[in-house]
LUMLUM-576345 format. One record per residue (C-alpha): residue in three letters; residue number from 1; x, y, z. Coordinates in Angstrom, 1 decimal. Example, Ala and Ser with C-alpha at 12.3 -4.5 7.8 and 13.67 -1.06 7.14 Angstrom:
<nodes>
<node><residuo>ala</residuo><num>1</num><X>12.3</X><Y>-4.5</Y><Z>7.8</Z></node>
<node><residuo>ser</residuo><num>2</num><X>13.7</X><Y>-1.1</Y><Z>7.1</Z></node>
</nodes>
This chain:
<nodes>
<node><residuo>met</residuo><num>1</num><X>133.1</X><Y>86.6</Y><Z>149.0</Z></node>
<node><residuo>ala</residuo><num>2</num><X>129.9</X><Y>86.3</Y><Z>151.0</Z></node>
<node><residuo>glu</residuo><num>3</num><X>129.2</X><Y>90.1</Y><Z>150.5</Z></node>
<node><residuo>asp</residuo><num>4</num><X>129.0</X><Y>89.7</Y><Z>146.7</Z></node>
<node><residuo>thr</residuo><num>5</num><X>125.8</X><Y>87.6</Y><Z>146.9</Z></node>
<node><residuo>gln</residuo><num>6</num><X>122.5</X><Y>89.5</Y><Z>146.5</Z></node>
<node><residuo>thr</residuo><num>7</num><X>119.0</X><Y>88.5</Y><Z>147.4</Z></node>
<node><residuo>leu</residuo><num>8</num><X>116.3</X><Y>89.1</Y><Z>144.9</Z></node>
<node><residuo>thr</residuo><num>9</num><X>112.9</X><Y>90.2</Y><Z>146.2</Z></node>
<node><residuo>asp</residuo><num>10</num><X>111.3</X><Y>91.1</Y><Z>142.8</Z></node>
<node><residuo>leu</residuo><num>11</num><X>111.9</X><Y>90.3</Y><Z>139.2</Z></node>
<node><residuo>ser</residuo><num>12</num><X>113.0</X><Y>93.9</Y><Z>138.6</Z></node>
<node><residuo>asp</residuo><num>13</num><X>116.0</X><Y>93.2</Y><Z>140.9</Z></node>
<node><residuo>leu</residuo><num>14</num><X>117.0</X><Y>90.4</Y><Z>138.5</Z></node>
<node><residuo>gly</residuo><num>15</num><X>117.8</X><Y>92.9</Y><Z>135.7</Z></node>
<node><residuo>glu</residuo><num>16</num><X>119.9</X><Y>95.0</Y><Z>138.0</Z></node>
<node><residuo>ala</residuo><num>17</num><X>121.8</X><Y>92.0</Y><Z>139.3</Z></node>
<node><residuo>thr</residuo><num>18</num><X>122.6</X><Y>90.7</Y><Z>135.7</Z></node>
<node><residuo>gly</residuo><num>19</num><X>123.2</X><Y>94.2</Y><Z>134.2</Z></node>
<node><residuo>val</residuo><num>20</num><X>120.5</X><Y>93.7</Y><Z>131.6</Z></node>
<node><residuo>lys</residuo><num>21</num><X>118.0</X><Y>96.6</Y><Z>131.1</Z></node>
<node><residuo>pro</residuo><num>22</num><X>114.3</X><Y>95.6</Y><Z>131.6</Z></node>
<node><residuo>ala</residuo><num>23</num><X>112.0</X><Y>95.7</Y><Z>128.6</Z></node>
<node><residuo>ala</residuo><num>24</num><X>110.2</X><Y>98.8</Y><Z>129.9</Z></node>
<node><residuo>val</residuo><num>25</num><X>113.5</X><Y>100.8</Y><Z>129.8</Z></node>
<node><residuo>val</residuo><num>26</num><X>114.4</X><Y>99.5</Y><Z>126.4</Z></node>
<node><residuo>ala</residuo><num>27</num><X>111.0</X><Y>100.5</Y><Z>125.0</Z></node>
<node><residuo>glu</residuo><num>28</num><X>111.5</X><Y>104.1</Y><Z>126.3</Z></node>
<node><residuo>glu</residuo><num>29</num><X>114.6</X><Y>104.6</Y><Z>124.2</Z></node>
<node><residuo>thr</residuo><num>30</num><X>113.7</X><Y>106.7</Y><Z>121.1</Z></node>
<node><residuo>val</residuo><num>31</num><X>114.9</X><Y>105.8</Y><Z>117.7</Z></node>
<node><residuo>glu</residuo><num>32</num><X>116.5</X><Y>108.7</Y><Z>115.8</Z></node>
<node><residuo>pro</residuo><num>33</num><X>115.2</X><Y>109.5</Y><Z>112.3</Z></node>
<node><residuo>lys</residuo><num>34</num><X>117.6</X><Y>108.7</Y><Z>109.5</Z></node>
<node><residuo>arg</residuo><num>35</num><X>117.8</X><Y>111.5</Y><Z>106.9</Z></node>
<node><residuo>asp</residuo><num>36</num><X>120.5</X><Y>112.6</Y><Z>104.4</Z></node>
<node><residuo>ala</residuo><num>37</num><X>121.9</X><Y>116.1</Y><Z>103.8</Z></node>
<node><residuo>gln</residuo><num>38</num><X>118.9</X><Y>117.0</Y><Z>101.6</Z></node>
<node><residuo>gly</residuo><num>39</num><X>116.4</X><Y>115.8</Y><Z>104.3</Z></node>
<node><residuo>arg</residuo><num>40</num><X>115.4</X><Y>112.6</Y><Z>102.4</Z></node>
<node><residuo>ser</residuo><num>41</num><X>115.0</X><Y>109.1</Y><Z>103.8</Z></node>
<node><residuo>tyr</residuo><num>42</num><X>116.0</X><Y>106.1</Y><Z>101.6</Z></node>
<node><residuo>ala</residuo><num>43</num><X>114.8</X><Y>102.5</Y><Z>101.6</Z></node>
<node><residuo>thr</residuo><num>44</num><X>114.7</X><Y>99.5</Y><Z>99.3</Z></node>
<node><residuo>gly</residuo><num>45</num><X>111.6</X><Y>97.5</Y><Z>98.6</Z></node>
<node><residuo>lys</residuo><num>46</num><X>111.4</X><Y>94.1</Y><Z>96.9</Z></node>
<node><residuo>arg</residuo><num>47</num><X>108.6</X><Y>92.0</Y><Z>95.5</Z></node>
<node><residuo>lys</residuo><num>48</num><X>108.9</X><Y>89.0</Y><Z>93.2</Z></node>
<node><residuo>asp</residuo><num>49</num><X>111.8</X><Y>90.0</Y><Z>90.9</Z></node>
<node><residuo>ala</residuo><num>50</num><X>111.2</X><Y>93.7</Y><Z>91.2</Z></node>
<node><residuo>val</residuo><num>51</num><X>113.6</X><Y>95.9</Y><Z>93.2</Z></node>
<node><residuo>ala</residuo><num>52</num><X>112.6</X><Y>99.5</Y><Z>94.1</Z></node>
<node><residuo>arg</residuo><num>53</num><X>115.0</X><Y>102.2</Y><Z>95.5</Z></node>
<node><residuo>val</residuo><num>54</num><X>112.8</X><Y>104.8</Y><Z>97.2</Z></node>
<node><residuo>trp</residuo><num>55</num><X>113.6</X><Y>108.3</Y><Z>98.5</Z></node>
<node><residuo>ile</residuo><num>56</num><X>111.0</X><Y>110.3</Y><Z>100.4</Z></node>
<node><residuo>lys</residuo><num>57</num><X>111.1</X><Y>114.0</Y><Z>101.4</Z></node>
<node><residuo>pro</residuo><num>58</num><X>108.6</X><Y>116.5</Y><Z>102.6</Z></node>
<node><residuo>gly</residuo><num>59</num><X>106.6</X><Y>118.0</Y><Z>99.7</Z></node>
<node><residuo>ser</residuo><num>60</num><X>103.3</X><Y>118.2</Y><Z>97.9</Z></node>
<node><residuo>gly</residuo><num>61</num><X>102.7</X><Y>114.5</Y><Z>97.3</Z></node>
<node><residuo>arg</residuo><num>62</num><X>104.3</X><Y>114.0</Y><Z>93.9</Z></node>
<node><residuo>val</residuo><num>63</num><X>105.3</X><Y>110.5</Y><Z>93.1</Z></node>
<node><residuo>thr</residuo><num>64</num><X>107.9</X><Y>110.0</Y><Z>90.4</Z></node>
<node><residuo>ile</residuo><num>65</num><X>108.9</X><Y>106.5</Y><Z>89.2</Z></node>
<node><residuo>asn</residuo><num>66</num><X>111.8</X><Y>106.1</Y><Z>86.8</Z></node>
<node><residuo>thr</residuo><num>67</num><X>111.6</X><Y>109.9</Y><Z>86.0</Z></node>
<node><residuo>arg</residuo><num>68</num><X>107.9</X><Y>109.5</Y><Z>85.1</Z></node>
<node><residuo>asp</residuo><num>69</num><X>104.8</X><Y>110.5</Y><Z>86.9</Z></node>
<node><residuo>gln</residuo><num>70</num><X>102.9</X><Y>107.7</Y><Z>88.7</Z></node>
<node><residuo>asn</residuo><num>71</num><X>99.9</X><Y>108.2</Y><Z>86.5</Z></node>
<node><residuo>val</residuo><num>72</num><X>102.0</X><Y>107.5</Y><Z>83.4</Z></node>
<node><residuo>tyr</residuo><num>73</num><X>104.1</X><Y>104.7</Y><Z>84.8</Z></node>
<node><residuo>phe</residuo><num>74</num><X>101.3</X><Y>102.9</Y><Z>86.7</Z></node>
<node><residuo>ala</residuo><num>75</num><X>98.3</X><Y>103.4</Y><Z>84.4</Z></node>
<node><residuo>arg</residuo><num>76</num><X>96.0</X><Y>101.0</Y><Z>86.3</Z></node>
<node><residuo>pro</residuo><num>77</num><X>94.3</X><Y>102.7</Y><Z>89.3</Z></node>
<node><residuo>val</residuo><num>78</num><X>94.8</X><Y>99.6</Y><Z>91.4</Z></node>
<node><residuo>leu</residuo><num>79</num><X>98.5</X><Y>99.9</Y><Z>91.2</Z></node>
<node><residuo>arg</residuo><num>80</num><X>98.4</X><Y>103.6</Y><Z>92.1</Z></node>
<node><residuo>met</residuo><num>81</num><X>96.1</X><Y>102.7</Y><Z>95.1</Z></node>
<node><residuo>val</residuo><num>82</num><X>98.7</X><Y>100.1</Y><Z>96.2</Z></node>
<node><residuo>ile</residuo><num>83</num><X>101.4</X><Y>102.8</Y><Z>96.3</Z></node>
<node><residuo>ser</residuo><num>84</num><X>99.3</X><Y>105.2</Y><Z>98.2</Z></node>
<node><residuo>gln</residuo><num>85</num><X>98.3</X><Y>102.8</Y><Z>101.0</Z></node>
<node><residuo>pro</residuo><num>86</num><X>101.1</X><Y>103.5</Y><Z>103.4</Z></node>
<node><residuo>phe</residuo><num>87</num><X>100.4</X><Y>107.3</Y><Z>103.3</Z></node>
<node><residuo>glu</residuo><num>88</num><X>96.7</X><Y>106.8</Y><Z>103.8</Z></node>
<node><residuo>met</residuo><num>89</num><X>97.3</X><Y>104.4</Y><Z>106.7</Z></node>
<node><residuo>thr</residuo><num>90</num><X>99.5</X><Y>106.9</Y><Z>108.5</Z></node>
<node><residuo>asn</residuo><num>91</num><X>97.4</X><Y>110.0</Y><Z>107.5</Z></node>
<node><residuo>arg</residuo><num>92</num><X>100.3</X><Y>111.5</Y><Z>105.6</Z></node>
<node><residuo>ser</residuo><num>93</num><X>98.6</X><Y>111.9</Y><Z>102.1</Z></node>
<node><residuo>asn</residuo><num>94</num><X>100.1</X><Y>114.7</Y><Z>100.0</Z></node>
<node><residuo>gln</residuo><num>95</num><X>102.8</X><Y>115.4</Y><Z>102.6</Z></node>
<node><residuo>phe</residuo><num>96</num><X>105.8</X><Y>113.6</Y><Z>101.0</Z></node>
<node><residuo>asp</residuo><num>97</num><X>107.3</X><Y>113.6</Y><Z>97.6</Z></node>
<node><residuo>val</residuo><num>98</num><X>108.5</X><Y>110.1</Y><Z>96.4</Z></node>
<node><residuo>ile</residuo><num>99</num><X>111.3</X><Y>109.5</Y><Z>94.0</Z></node>
<node><residuo>ala</residuo><num>100</num><X>111.7</X><Y>105.8</Y><Z>93.1</Z></node>
<node><residuo>thr</residuo><num>101</num><X>113.7</X><Y>103.8</Y><Z>90.6</Z></node>
<node><residuo>val</residuo><num>102</num><X>112.3</X><Y>100.4</Y><Z>89.9</Z></node>
<node><residuo>ser</residuo><num>103</num><X>113.8</X><Y>97.5</Y><Z>87.9</Z></node>
<node><residuo>gly</residuo><num>104</num><X>112.9</X><Y>93.9</Y><Z>87.2</Z></node>
<node><residuo>gly</residuo><num>105</num><X>109.6</X><Y>92.1</Y><Z>87.3</Z></node>
<node><residuo>gly</residuo><num>106</num><X>106.2</X><Y>93.2</Y><Z>86.1</Z></node>
<node><residuo>leu</residuo><num>107</num><X>104.1</X><Y>96.2</Y><Z>87.0</Z></node>
<node><residuo>ser</residuo><num>108</num><X>102.3</X><Y>94.4</Y><Z>89.9</Z></node>
<node><residuo>gly</residuo><num>109</num><X>105.6</X><Y>93.3</Y><Z>91.4</Z></node>
<node><residuo>gln</residuo><num>110</num><X>107.0</X><Y>96.8</Y><Z>90.9</Z></node>
<node><residuo>ala</residuo><num>111</num><X>104.0</X><Y>98.4</Y><Z>92.7</Z></node>
<node><residuo>gly</residuo><num>112</num><X>104.5</X><Y>96.1</Y><Z>95.6</Z></node>
<node><residuo>ala</residuo><num>113</num><X>108.2</X><Y>96.8</Y><Z>95.8</Z></node>
<node><residuo>val</residuo><num>114</num><X>107.5</X><Y>100.6</Y><Z>95.7</Z></node>
<node><residuo>arg</residuo><num>115</num><X>104.9</X><Y>100.2</Y><Z>98.5</Z></node>
<node><residuo>leu</residuo><num>116</num><X>107.4</X><Y>98.3</Y><Z>100.7</Z></node>
<node><residuo>gly</residuo><num>117</num><X>110.1</X><Y>100.9</Y><Z>100.0</Z></node>
<node><residuo>ile</residuo><num>118</num><X>107.8</X><Y>103.8</Y><Z>100.9</Z></node>
<node><residuo>ser</residuo><num>119</num><X>106.8</X><Y>102.0</Y><Z>104.1</Z></node>
<node><residuo>arg</residuo><num>120</num><X>110.4</X><Y>101.4</Y><Z>105.1</Z></node>
<node><residuo>ala</residuo><num>121</num><X>111.4</X><Y>105.0</Y><Z>104.2</Z></node>
<node><residuo>leu</residuo><num>122</num><X>108.5</X><Y>106.4</Y><Z>106.3</Z></node>
<node><residuo>thr</residuo><num>123</num><X>109.7</X><Y>104.4</Y><Z>109.3</Z></node>
<node><residuo>lys</residuo><num>124</num><X>113.2</X><Y>105.9</Y><Z>108.8</Z></node>
<node><residuo>tyr</residuo><num>125</num><X>111.8</X><Y>109.4</Y><Z>108.4</Z></node>
<node><residuo>glu</residuo><num>126</num><X>109.3</X><Y>109.1</Y><Z>111.3</Z></node>
<node><residuo>pro</residuo><num>127</num><X>110.1</X><Y>106.1</Y><Z>113.6</Z></node>
<node><residuo>asp</residuo><num>128</num><X>106.8</X><Y>106.7</Y><Z>115.5</Z></node>
<node><residuo>leu</residuo><num>129</num><X>104.9</X><Y>105.4</Y><Z>112.4</Z></node>
<node><residuo>arg</residuo><num>130</num><X>106.4</X><Y>101.9</Y><Z>112.7</Z></node>
<node><residuo>pro</residuo><num>131</num><X>103.6</X><Y>100.4</Y><Z>114.8</Z></node>
<node><residuo>val</residuo><num>132</num><X>100.9</X><Y>101.6</Y><Z>112.5</Z></node>
<node><residuo>leu</residuo><num>133</num><X>102.6</X><Y>100.4</Y><Z>109.4</Z></node>
<node><residuo>lys</residuo><num>134</num><X>103.6</X><Y>97.1</Y><Z>111.1</Z></node>
<node><residuo>gln</residuo><num>135</num><X>100.0</X><Y>96.4</Y><Z>112.1</Z></node>
<node><residuo>gly</residuo><num>136</num><X>98.8</X><Y>97.1</Y><Z>108.5</Z></node>
<node><residuo>gly</residuo><num>137</num><X>101.3</X><Y>94.6</Y><Z>107.2</Z></node>
<node><residuo>phe</residuo><num>138</num><X>103.2</X><Y>97.1</Y><Z>105.1</Z></node>
<node><residuo>leu</residuo><num>139</num><X>106.6</X><Y>96.3</Y><Z>106.5</Z></node>
<node><residuo>thr</residuo><num>140</num><X>106.5</X><Y>92.6</Y><Z>105.7</Z></node>
<node><residuo>arg</residuo><num>141</num><X>108.3</X><Y>91.5</Y><Z>102.6</Z></node>
<node><residuo>asp</residuo><num>142</num><X>106.2</X><Y>89.2</Y><Z>100.4</Z></node>
<node><residuo>ser</residuo><num>143</num><X>108.7</X><Y>86.4</Y><Z>99.9</Z></node>
<node><residuo>arg</residuo><num>144</num><X>106.7</X><Y>84.6</Y><Z>97.2</Z></node>
<node><residuo>val</residuo><num>145</num><X>108.8</X><Y>84.2</Y><Z>94.1</Z></node>
<node><residuo>val</residuo><num>146</num><X>108.4</X><Y>82.1</Y><Z>90.9</Z></node>
<node><residuo>glu</residuo><num>147</num><X>109.3</X><Y>78.5</Y><Z>91.4</Z></node>
<node><residuo>arg</residuo><num>148</num><X>112.2</X><Y>77.3</Y><Z>89.3</Z></node>
<node><residuo>lys</residuo><num>149</num><X>111.9</X><Y>74.9</Y><Z>86.4</Z></node>
<node><residuo>lys</residuo><num>150</num><X>113.0</X><Y>71.4</Y><Z>87.2</Z></node>
<node><residuo>tyr</residuo><num>151</num><X>114.8</X><Y>69.1</Y><Z>84.7</Z></node>
<node><residuo>gly</residuo><num>152</num><X>112.6</X><Y>66.4</Y><Z>83.2</Z></node>
<node><residuo>arg</residuo><num>153</num><X>109.6</X><Y>68.7</Y><Z>83.4</Z></node>
<node><residuo>arg</residuo><num>154</num><X>108.0</X><Y>71.1</Y><Z>81.0</Z></node>
<node><residuo>lys</residuo><num>155</num><X>107.6</X><Y>73.8</Y><Z>83.6</Z></node>
<node><residuo>ala</residuo><num>156</num><X>108.2</X><Y>73.9</Y><Z>87.3</Z></node>
<node><residuo>arg</residuo><num>157</num><X>105.6</X><Y>71.2</Y><Z>88.0</Z></node>
<node><residuo>arg</residuo><num>158</num><X>103.9</X><Y>70.5</Y><Z>84.6</Z></node>
<node><residuo>ser</residuo><num>159</num><X>105.1</X><Y>67.2</Y><Z>83.1</Z></node>
<node><residuo>phe</residuo><num>160</num><X>105.5</X><Y>66.5</Y><Z>79.4</Z></node>
<node><residuo>gln</residuo><num>161</num><X>102.3</X><Y>65.0</Y><Z>77.8</Z></node>
<node><residuo>phe</residuo><num>162</num><X>102.1</X><Y>61.3</Y><Z>78.3</Z></node>
<node><residuo>ser</residuo><num>163</num><X>101.8</X><Y>59.2</Y><Z>75.1</Z></node>
<node><residuo>lys</residuo><num>164</num><X>100.4</X><Y>55.7</Y><Z>75.5</Z></node>
<node><residuo>arg</residuo><num>165</num><X>101.4</X><Y>54.7</Y><Z>71.9</Z></node>
</nodes>
């Protein structure tokens, strides 16, 4: 019984005594890329009421949204810029083809959903890109949604007009 006790001389001995791996060892483990049989990575992105299902695969940089080219679907240059941000941040412009199906919400919310989906799919395709995308804030889901309408009110917060007489 007395032989089972161990003395700890350093904090690294604590991990060995408890059977838990130190953080340095855990960080060294590599994350395997997740790809399907066609070599694509899939991810879902959400923003407001919009939901985007995104597949990326190596290619020439074509972005197809709901079977239409991005220039047709997102006519405003700002929305196209939002979609291309993850590729520019990781220096992967014109290296991946994107196929996305988007439903719900408006164009701005859909562009944000596609951006999140592209960022998540990139981290599944190349796990080494995760720190760069995380630092840029592309992996954070924007949780702001429309506030619901309350009873006794005209809108979510707006009251009915007060009438003195």
